[in-house]
N, C-alpha and C positions, 0 to 999 in steps of 0.2 A: 504493499500500499504505500509506504513512504517512497519507494522508487517510482511509483506512478505519479504520485503528487509531485515529485521533483520533475519528472519528465514533462508534466503538464505546464508547470512553471516555465521551464526552460523553453518549451514549444511557444508559450504566449510571449515570452520576451522576445525570442527570435522572430516571431510573426511581426511583432510591433516594429521591430528594427527594419525588417524587409519590406514591410507594407507601404511605408511612406516613400512612395515613388512620385515622379513627375505625373503620372498619370493619375494617382490619387488625389492631386490637387483640383482635379475636374470632375470628381466623382463624390457622391454622398458619403462621407466619413464623418466620424467624431473626433477626428485630430485637432489639437489645440493649435491655433495660428497665433504667433507672437511677433509683433513688430519690434525689432531689435534697434531701429534707429537708423541715422545716417553716419556712416563712418567716414570722417574725413581725414584719418590718420595717413592716408597714402595720396591725398589730393595734391594736385599741382596747381599753382595760382600762376596764370599767364596774363602778362600785360601789368599796366600800371593801376594799382588799387587806390593810389592817392587821388585819382581823378573824382573821387566821391567827396567833392569839397563840403558838402554839408555836415559830413561827419568828421571833418578834418583829415589829415593825413592818416592813412589806415596801415599799420604795420603787420607784418605777419603774426607777431606776438598778439596783437589786439585781435585779428581775426581768429586765432586759436582760442584765446582766453574769453572772448566776449561773443563772437558771432557762431562759432560751432556749437555752443550750448544754446544760443538764441534760436538757430534754425532747428535744433531738434526739439526745443521746447515748444515752438510753434505748431509742430505736428501733434505734440501731445496736448496742447491747450485749444487747437482748433481742429478738433478730430472731425466735425462735420465738413469743413472745408477740405482738409486733407484726408479724405476718406479712403483709408487703405482697404477696408472691408468692401466697400462697395466696387472698388476697382477689381477686386479678387473674387467677387461674387460670394463673400463670406459674411454671415450674419453676425459673427462675434469675433472680436480681434482682441488678444492680450497686449499689453504694453509694457515693456521691460527695456529700458535703454541704458541699464546700469554699466554694462561692460563697454558699450560703445562710448559712453560718457568717459570712463577710463582711458580708453585707446586715444580718444581724441586729445585728452589732456597730456598724453605722452607723446604726441606728434613731434618730431623733431623740427624745430624752427629752420634749421639750416637747409632742410629738404623741400620746404613748402613751394618756394617759387622756381620757376623753370621757364625755359624759352619755349618748349613744345610740350604738347599732351603726351603722356606716356603710352597709351593705347594698351592697357593691360590685357593679356590673354587668359583663357579660361584657367591655364595651368596656374598663372600668377594670382587669379581670383581664389582659386582652391587653396593656394598657400596662405593667403591672408585669412581665409575661414578657418584654416587648420590653427591659426593663431589664437582662436577663441576658446574659451573652455565650456561655455553654455551651462557649466555646473551640472545640476540634476535636470535640466529642462528636456521635455519630449515634444513630439509633434513637429510643426514646420515652422522655421523662422523666416522672417521676411526682413532682409538687410538692403539698404542702399549704400553701395560702396562709391563715394564720389571719386572720380577720376581727375576731373580738371574743372576749374572755374576759369574761363578766358574772358578777360576785358577786352582784349585785342579783337577777338571774333565774335563776342557778345553770345557765348554759348556755354552751357556746362554738360558735362557727361557723366552719367552715374550708371553703374553695373547694378541693375536690379537683381538680387539673388534670393531664392528661396532654397532653404536649407532643411535636411533631415537633422534635427537637433540631436538625436541619438547617436547618429554615425558621422555627423559633420559633411555628409555627402551632399553635394549641390544638385539639387533636383531640377532647378531652372535658372538660367543665368542670361541676361539679356542687357546690352550696352544701349541706353537710351539717352537722347539729347533732349535738354530743356532749354527753352529760350528765356532770357531774363527780362523783366520790366518792373517799372514801380520806382517810388521815389525813396531814396535812402538805401543805403547798402544792405541792410537787413531785408527788405522787401524786394529789392531787386534781385537778390540770389534766391531768396525763398520761393519766388515765382517759378524757379526753374524746377524745383521740388514739385511744386503744384501740378505743373504742366507734365511732368514725367508720370505723375499718379493719374492724370487725366487720359494720357495716351495709353496707359495700361487698361483704364476702364473702357476707352472707345475702340482701340485697334489690337493692342498686344495680347490681351487675354485671349481673344478670339484666335489670334495667330498661334499662341502658345497651345490652345486647346486642339487646334487642328494638328499641330506638329506632335504632341506628346500623348494625346489621349487615345490613339489608335491602338 
């Protein structure tokens, strides 16, 4: 009896680890979906950010210490506007940006500015994801990995990543552009996150479903 009980437990754990696949994102499951936040720890800032005169000269340190948290808090505080659940057709989304907040705080200032966007590949994105612990989380994690904020070309790129939190396996990864607009540095770049979410809602979700749910 003990052996049978142990087998059932191991089978259940194994099933849960394997069951969270890309296809499961588009089927009716009871998996927990957790918004992990916007990871700016690998972002590259392209162009002259001091052009935002209304907020004074903006140094990489100020961007890191003031705006990385501000952009993440906007998603938390304005969930109706930045509606991750609606974009992914999920009725309930949990929010936990604890680990992203810590990673953003550790971003090396000397590596933030660059001349060109880095164009991270899938292998590099998986490497970044492997750097997370996710502690005892399970289900599917939703992470935006910021690749570049370009004042020069007026665009931002994010890798939208859906992760099996039990295995750190990337289920879905897509590089999506957001166009900035608005007054003030916070709103200017926050609008890129908003537009990426709207693109997921209007076009990318359907494209992912067509690709992964077969």
